[in-house]
N, C-alpha and C positions, 0 to 999 in steps of 0.2 A: 765258342759254345753256342750252338743254335738252340731254338726254342725246345725242340724235342730232347736234346741232350740235357738242357737245364731242367726239364720236367722229370727226367729219369733220375738225375742227381738229387733233386728236391725230394722225390718220393723215397729214395734210399735214406737220405738224412732224416726225414720225418719219421721213418721207421725206427731209426736209431734213437730218436727222441722218445718214442713210446717205450722202448726198452730201458732207457735211462730213468724215466719217470717211475718205472715199476721196480727199481732196485730196492732191495731191503737194507735199511740202515743197520739193523741188528747183525745181518750177515757180514757186512763190510766191517763193522766194529769188532766182531769176533776175530776176523782175519787180522785186523790191525793189532789186536791184543796178542794174538799168537806170534806175530812177527816181532812185536815190541818196538817202542819208540819213545825216546825222551830227548827233546831238543837240548843240545849242549851249548847253544849260543856261540858257536865257534866262528860264525860268519863265512864259512866255506862256500855256502850257496849264494852268497852275495858278492863274491870276489872271483877274479880270474878271467882270462880271455874267453873261456867257454861259457861264461855266465851270460844268459840271454833270456829276458823275461817277456813273454808275450803279454800284452795288455790291451784290453778292449776299450772302446770309446767311453763307456760309462765309468770305467775304472780311472781312466785318464782325468775325467772331469772331477771325480772325487778327490784325486791327488791335487789337482789344480786348486780346488776349493780349500784344501788343507794347507797348502804351501804358498799359494799366490803365484806359482810359476805359470808361464804360458804353456800352450799345448806343446809346442816344439821344444820347450825347456824340459818338459815332462817325458815326452816320448818322441821317437824318431822312426823312420821307415827301415825295415829290414834290408840287408844287403842282397838278399836273394830276389831275383826278379827277371823280367824280360823287357827288351827294347821294342818300341813300335817303329813304323816306317817314317815317322816324323822326328825321330831322335829322342822321344820321351821314354823314361824308365818306369815300368809298371811293377808294383809289388803289392803284397797283401798284408793287412793289419798293421800293428805297431809293436815296437819294443821299448821297454823302459830305458830311459837315458842312462848312460854310463859316464863316469869320469875316469879316463884312463882304462884300467882293467876292471874296475869295480863299479857296482851299482851306484848311481849318483846319490842315492838316499841312504847309503850305508855309512856308518861311522863306528868308531871304536866302542861307543856306548850301545851300539845296535842299530836297528832300523829306525829311521827318523819319521817314517810314515806308517808305522806299525798298524795303527787303527784303520787305515784305508789302503793297506797293501793289497796288491792283486791276489785273486784267488789262487793263482799258481804258487805264490809265495806262502800263503796261509796253509796250503796242503802239502808242501814239500816235506819229505821226499816221495810222497805217495801220489799216484794218479790212477785213473781208471781207463782201461783200454777195452772198449766194447763191453763194459760192465765188469771186467776182471781187474782185481787190484794188482797194481804193479808199483815198483819203487825204484828210485835212483840211489846211487851210492851216497851214504851219509853216515857220519860218526854216531848219530843218535839212534840208528837202528839197533834193535835188541834191547833197548832200554825199557824200563818198567813204565807201563801206562795203564791207568785205571779205566773202569767201565765208563764213567762219565766223560772223560777226556777222549776216549776212543769213539764214543757216540758223536761228540762234537766234531771230531775230525771226519767221521763218516758222513755227517750231514754236509760239511763243507765240500767233501769230495763229490758227493752226489750233486750238490748245487753247481759245482764247477763244471761237471760233465754236461749238465742240462744247459748251463749258460753257453758253453763252448758250442754245443749243437745248435742252439737257437741263433747264436751269432753266425754260425756257418750257413744256416738257412737264409738269414737276412742278407748275408754277403752274396750268396748265389743269386738271390732275387734282384739285388741291386747291381750285380756285376755287368759291365758292358764290355763286349768283346772288342779286340783291336787287331789290326794287321801288324804282324811281326816285322822287325827290321834289324838293322845293324847298330851296334853301340855308337854313340855320338856324344861329343862334348856340348852339344846344343840341346834345346828342349827343356823339359822339366821332369820332376819326380812326381809320379802319379800313384797315390795310395788308394787301393780299393778296400773298403771295410764295410761293416754292416749298415752304415749310414749312407753309403754311396761312394763318391769319388772326391778326393782332395788333391789338388795340384799344388806343388811346392816348388818355388824357385831354388835352384842350387845354391844361390847366395845365402839363403835362409838356413842352410845346413852345411856349413863350411867343411870341406874335406870329403864330403859324401860322394860327390861326383867322381873324384879321382880314385877312390876305393872301388867303386863299381866298375869303372873302366878297366882297372887293373884286374879285377876278378873276371871280367868278360874276356879279356885278352889271354888270361891264363887257362881258359877252358880247352 
């Protein structure tokens, strides 16, 4: 990504931010009420192989403060990424840690970090796509929701979209381009986020290198 490309990308994202900031909470809330939603506390969104929660640095720090967990105990790098010419694996942002198939912070009694859960969790199954309300599959869809609760959810959705766009702006500003290379068992894992670059030794995230090498060979 050269300077000109970065400038074009930033201009486009900043335009998206203006659109997100102008969204009407009342309009979003009315759409939510028309669709209907009532959380059934089934835990489906916290369990399973497909469960993957994107989490931003400020959210990781909030969870760390709540639980006492370290950064890498709270979140890890995604498996999607690219290798550089020195054998390092580069990826973007972070994912909430899992224990087996399920979110690390899920229990039979519910979410153990509910008060500081990521915005993605607080707004599930809804999300905004260029200002349009979308939703994922969920048992709670169609349930009864009142005006106050729909407005609260609408505010969270708007906040989430604004945060996601601002994080993307900071990510692009901080991003450092690298020369692509072949998969390698040597090197480190490099995570690019809105605060810059964090390098992680593979020994700090057991099993992660093997999974990424297998994914690369399977392409």
